[in-house]
N, C-alpha and C positions, 0 to 999 in steps of 0.2 A: 352203473348197476345198483339196485337198491337192496342191500343185504337184509334178509329177514322180512322184506315187505310182503312176500307171498303169504307167509303165515299170518301177518297182521291183517292183510286184505281178506284172507279166508275167514279169520276170526270175526272181523267186522261184518262180513256178509252173513255169517252164521247168526250173529247177534241180531242183525237186521231182519233176517228171514224168520227166525223162531221166536224173537222177542219183541217184534214190532207191535204186537197187540192187535193186529188186524186179521180177521178171519173171513174165509169165503166158504159158503155152503155149496157143495157140488150138487148137480142135478142127479136124478135117479139114473140117467143114461151115462153119467160119468162117475163111476164108483171110485171111492177112495183107494189109492194104491196101498198095497200091503207088503211089498218087497222094495228093497233098495233100488233094484233095476227099474221097477215100475215108477217109483218116485222120481228117479233121475230122468226118465223119459218124459214124464209129465211136466216136471219143472223145466227141462230144456225146451219143451214145446211152448210153454207159457212165456219163457224168456224170449223165444224166437218171435212169438206173436207181439210181445211188448216192443221188441226192437223194430218190427215193421211199423207199428204205430208211431214209434219215436222218430223214425226216419221220415214218415209222412209229415209229422209235426215239424221237423227241421225244414223240409221242403216248403211247407205252407208258410212258415215264418219268413223264409226268403222271399216268397211271392208277395207277402204282405208288405215287406219293406219296399219291394220294387213298385208295387201299386201305389203306395203312398208317395214315392218320388214322382211317379207318372201323374198322379192327381195334382200335385203341386205344379208340375209343368203345364198340365192341361188347363188348370185354372188361370195360370198366368197367361197362357195363349188365349183363353176365352176373354180375359179382360182386354188384352191388346186387340183382339179381333172385334170386340164390341166397339172399341174406340174407332177402328177403321170403318166399321159399318155405319156408325153414327156420322162420321165425317163424310162418307160417300152420300148418305141420305141428305145431309145438310147441303152439300154441294149441288145435288140434283134439285132440291127445292129452290135454292137461290137462283139457279139457272132458269128455272121455270118462271119465277117471279120476274126476272129481268126480261124474259122473252115476251111475257104477257102484260108487261107494264102498260097501264093506261087502257087496257081492254077489259072485257067481261072476266071477272076474277072468280066466278063461282066454281068453275072446274078446277082452277088452280087451288082455291081454298080447300076443296075436298081432299086434294092430294096432300097439301101442306099439313092439314090437321089429322091425317090418318095416323093412328098410333102404332099398329102392329106392322111387322115386316111384310106380311102377306097382303094386308090392306093397301099398304103403300105401293107395292108392286102392281097390284090389280088396278088401282086408281091411275097410276102413271101410264100403264099400257093401254088404257082406254082413251086417252086424250088424242083428239084427231091429228094434231100436228106434232105429236110426241117425237116421231122419227126425224122431224126437222129441227128439233130442239135439243134433245138430250140422249141420243142413241148411245153414245159412249158412256155417259154418266149412268144411265140405267144399267148398262152391261156391267160396269164397275161395281155398282151397288149390289146388283143381283149376285155377282160372284162373291162379294164379301159376306152377304147375308147367308148364302149357302155354306160358306166356310165356317161361319159362326155356328150354324145349326149342326154341322158335322162335329165340331169340337164339343158342343153341349151334349150330343148323343154319346160321344166317346167317354166323356166324363161320367155320364150316367151309368154306362156299362161297367166302368172300373169301380164305381161306388158300390154297385150291386155285387160285383165279384169280391170286393173287400168284405162285405157283410157275410157272404157265403164262406169265405176262408176263415173269418173270425169264429164262425159257428163250428167249422171243422176242427179248428185248433182246440176248442173246448172238448169236442168229442174224442179226439185222439189222446188228449191228456187224460180224460176219464178212462179210456181203454187201457192206457199204460198202468194207471193206478189199479185197475181191476185185475189185470194180469199179474201184477206184483203181489197183490193181496191173495190171489189164487195160489201163487207159488208158496207164499207164506203158509197158507192153509195146508197145502200138501205136506210140507216139511213138519209143520206143527202136529199133523195127524199121525206121524210115525212114532213108534215107541222110542224112548230115549236111547236105547242101545242101537237100534237101527239108524237113528239120526246121527249118532256119533260115528258109526261106520261110514255113512254117506259123507259126512263132513271130512272124515279122515281121508276118504277116497278122493274127494275134490282137492284137498290140500296136497295130497301126494301127487296128483296129476299136475297141479300148478307148479310144485317144486321140481318135478321132472322136466317140465317145459322150460323152467328157468335154467336148470342144469344143462339141458341141450343147447339153449341159447348161449350160455357162457362158453360151452365147448366149441361152438361154431363161430362165435363172434369175431375172433381174430382172423380166421381164414376167410370169412365172408367179407368183412369190412376192408380187408387188404386189397380186394378186387374192385372196390368201389372208389370212384374219384369224382371230383366236381361237386355239383349241387346234390347229387344223389348220396354222396358220403354223409352230408349233414343230415339228410332225411333218415337214412338208416341208423346213424348214430343216435339221433333223437329217439327213434322208435325203440332201440335197445335200452336206452336210459329209462324208459317208462315201464319196462317189464315188471309185473307185479302190482302196478297201480290198479286202483279199483275201477270197476265199470259203473258209471252213473249215467242214466238217460239224460241226454241234452248237454252233458259236460264236455269241456274242452281244455282241461288242465286247471292248475298245474299238477295235481295229484290224482285226478280222476277224469275219465274220458268215456264217451261213447265212440262207436266205430269211426264215424266221419269227423268227430272232434279230434281224434288222434291223428288221422291222416292230414287234416287241415293244419294242425299245429306242427306236424313233422315237416311238411313242405314249407310252412312259414319260416322254419329254421333255415331253409335254403333260400329265403327271399321270394317265395312264390305264394301268391294269395289264392286260396281256394274257398269255395262255399262250404258251409257246415251242413252238408247234405250229400249222402251217397249217390243219389240219382243225379244231382247237379254236377258232382265231381266227375261222373262218367262222361260228361260233355266238356270238361275243362282240361283238355290236353289232347295229345296225339294217340289214337288207338293203335295198339301193338298186338301182334299175334303171340300166342302162348310160346311158340318156339323162339321168339325174339325177346322174351322177358329179361329185364335187367334189374339189379337191386335198386330199390327206390320207386319202381313202378307201382301204381295202384292196381289192385286186383278186386274184381266185383263179383257179387254172388246174388243168387235168387232172381226170380222173374215175377213181378217187377223188381228191379234192383232195390235191395234194402240192407246191404252189408258191404263193407269195403275194408281192405287190409293193405299192408305194405309188403311187397315182395322183397325178400332179403337174400335171395340166391339159394342154390342147392335144393330147390323145390320147397322152400319154407316161406312162411308168411308171419308177420307180426300183426296182430289185430286186437282191438278191444272187443271181446266176445260177448260176455254177459256177466251179471253180478256174481255168478259162481266162480268164474275163471279170471275175470279182470283182463288186463293186458297180458297176452301170452304169445308163445310161438306155436304155430300149427302148420300143417302141410297144405300145399296149394289146393288140393282137391278134397279137403276135409268137409267142404260144403259145395252145393251146386254152383260150379264156376260159370260165369257169364262172359267175362272179357277183361281187358286190361287197358290202362291209359298211362301215358308218360306226360306229366305236367311240365310246365316250363317253356 
């Protein structure tokens, strides 16, 4: 447990939000909040929207890595397939030359000199005695040529998808920055006394969550064994750490970064994406939840936490609260997964 980290995290967040020097002008339809409640609601909404963009960003980064691996494999396949295709074409040409040796070579010459795959196939198929010469060779070459074309098209599709993803990465990063700037503007627009009350309220809530976690840690972890014990212990140890978009420790996390590292402590590898983690384990019913299970929220999924028992969850929530303890149904619950 990190003594005093709640206060330090809250102070750092407050400094970031009100002292960052970035301001956002609200539209006429979105009036500046005038009360602490309105400010809290607006800031929470902006943080939620920023987290959605952040989790899309995490998922897109995973797909980019996967596509790059696929492209490397596809290009290696292309090279190997091109060599097979050239070999089949050469073998077919040699067979024709042997077959027509000493005869009129005009037809054979047009085949041998054909450059493209299509021209080669067309020329070969028109030869009168082709079926008596190279039936099997033609079939082999035709198969290899089609396989090469398929690989080239697959590579082209993945290249286009990569370009699209790289564009979306930039868009999602820009949206995160915009939402954070908007939250800064909301807090900066409050009067000093109101802002102090809001910050005090956030700090008190964070301290209360830590106190609750400390009170239940012994009874909760006593019921946990095996790999789940390491997961829950890791999650408890991070209480009070800061929330940073895209972070995965050691002192700051986003939601899927925390769950990824908690399960890594148990020797299980997960992706840094809440939507990906939803498919990286066995789905379990709410009635069968056990400490260590991952619990998911919103549709489409854009938040994940770690169930610790007694209807409680540890998650990396947002820059206001950092890593905290909350209740299972504090957000729109979607389902749960047991990794490993």
